[in-house]
C-alpha positions in Angstrom: 42.0 -9.6 -40.4 44.7 -7.6 -41.8 43.9 -5.4 -44.8 44.6 -6.8 -48.4 44.0 -5.5 -51.5 41.3 -7.4 -53.8 44.2 -9.1 -55.8 45.9 -10.4 -52.5 42.4 -11.5 -51.1 41.8 -13.6 -54.7 45.1 -15.1 -54.9 44.3 -16.7 -51.2 41.1 -17.7 -52.0 43.0 -19.7 -55.2 44.9 -21.1 -53.0 47.7 -19.4 -54.1 50.4 -18.4 -51.7 49.6 -14.1 -51.4 53.2 -11.7 -52.4 53.3 -10.1 -48.9 52.3 -13.0 -47.1 49.2 -11.8 -45.7 47.2 -14.3 -44.4 43.7 -13.7 -42.9 43.0 -15.1 -39.8 39.7 -14.2 -38.7 35.8 -15.9 -39.9 35.4 -13.3 -42.7 38.0 -14.9 -44.7 36.5 -18.4 -43.9 33.3 -16.8 -45.1 34.6 -15.3 -48.4 35.8 -18.6 -49.4 32.8 -20.3 -48.6 31.0 -17.6 -50.9 33.3 -18.5 -53.7 32.9 -22.0 -53.5 29.3 -21.9 -53.4 29.3 -19.4 -56.8 31.7 -21.8 -58.5 29.3 -24.7 -58.7 26.6 -24.6 -61.2 22.8 -24.6 -59.9 21.2 -27.2 -59.8 18.6 -27.5 -62.7 15.3 -28.3 -62.1 11.6 -27.9 -63.9 10.7 -24.4 -64.5 8.0 -22.5 -62.9 5.3 -22.8 -65.4 6.0 -26.7 -66.3 2.5 -27.9 -65.5 0.8 -25.0 -67.6 2.7 -26.2 -70.6 2.0 -29.8 -70.2 -1.8 -29.4 -69.2 -1.9 -27.0 -72.5 0.0 -28.8 -75.0 -2.4 -32.4 -73.2 -5.2 -30.2 -73.7 -4.1 -28.8 -77.2 -3.9 -32.8 -78.5 -6.9 -33.7 -77.1 -8.7 -31.0 -78.8 -7.0 -31.6 -82.4 -8.0 -35.6 -82.3 -11.8 -34.6 -81.2 -11.8 -32.4 -84.5 -10.2 -34.9 -86.5 -12.9 -37.3 -85.2 -15.7 -34.7 -85.9 -14.5 -34.2 -88.9 -14.4 -38.0 -90.2 -17.7 -38.6 -88.5 -19.4 -35.7 -90.6 -17.8 -37.3 -93.8 -18.2 -40.5 -93.0 -22.1 -39.3 -92.6 -22.1 -37.4 -95.9 -21.1 -40.2 -97.8 -23.4 -42.1 -96.6 -26.6 -40.2 -97.2 -24.9 -39.7 -101.0 -24.6 -43.7 -101.2 -28.1 -43.8 -100.0 -29.5 -40.9 -102.5 -27.7 -43.1 -105.4 -29.1 -46.0 -104.1 -32.6 -44.9 -103.6 -31.9 -43.3 -107.5 -31.3 -46.7 -108.5 -34.2 -48.7 -106.5 -37.1 -46.2 -107.0 -36.5 -44.0 -110.4 -34.4 -47.1 -112.4 -31.8 -44.3 -112.9 -28.1 -46.0 -113.8 -25.4 -44.4 -111.2 -23.1 -44.0 -113.9 -25.8 -41.6 -116.1 -26.1 -39.4 -112.7 -24.6 -35.9 -113.5 -21.2 -34.4 -110.9 -21.4 -37.5 -109.7 -17.4 -38.0 -108.9 -18.0 -34.1 -107.5 -20.1 -35.7 -104.8 -17.9 -38.2 -104.1 -15.0 -36.3 -104.2 -16.0 -33.4 -101.7 -15.9 -35.5 -98.5 -12.3 -36.9 -99.6 -10.7 -33.5 -100.3 -12.5 -32.1 -96.9 -11.3 -35.2 -94.9 -7.6 -34.6 -96.5 -7.7 -30.7 -96.0 -8.6 -31.1 -92.2 -5.8 -33.5 -91.7 -3.2 -31.7 -93.2 -4.1 -28.7 -91.6 -4.0 -30.3 -88.2 -0.4 -32.2 -89.4 1.2 -29.6 -91.0 0.0 -26.0 -90.0 -1.5 -26.9 -86.5 2.2 -27.7 -84.8 4.0 -25.3 -86.0 1.4 -22.4 -84.6 1.7 -24.0 -81.6 6.0 -24.3 -81.6 6.5 -21.0 -82.0 5.5 -20.0 -79.1 
């Protein structure tokens, strides 16, 4: 292969004729051409190396959130049932009217507020925490 400057070699690789007519004749020139053709292609995109770990982590997080919500709803329903049973027993055995029981609305609203706080925590706060990572 005749000595060519970098500019002449680049012109030859681009398919432009050289200024002084140098034409490389051996395998090195073809290797350069193959190299630059390979470098000109975009790499094939694929899944990242930790894709499976990310998917597994996201599924586990979603399952945990769903289980937490179910547990909180079950606890709130049990609490409401117990409060209702206590009010019912007061009405039957103590002959007390439900309207005369002090703080009845507070006892009824506590489970509702508890469920609302848990729901909004899982819908608004926790997804934003996991998106930042």
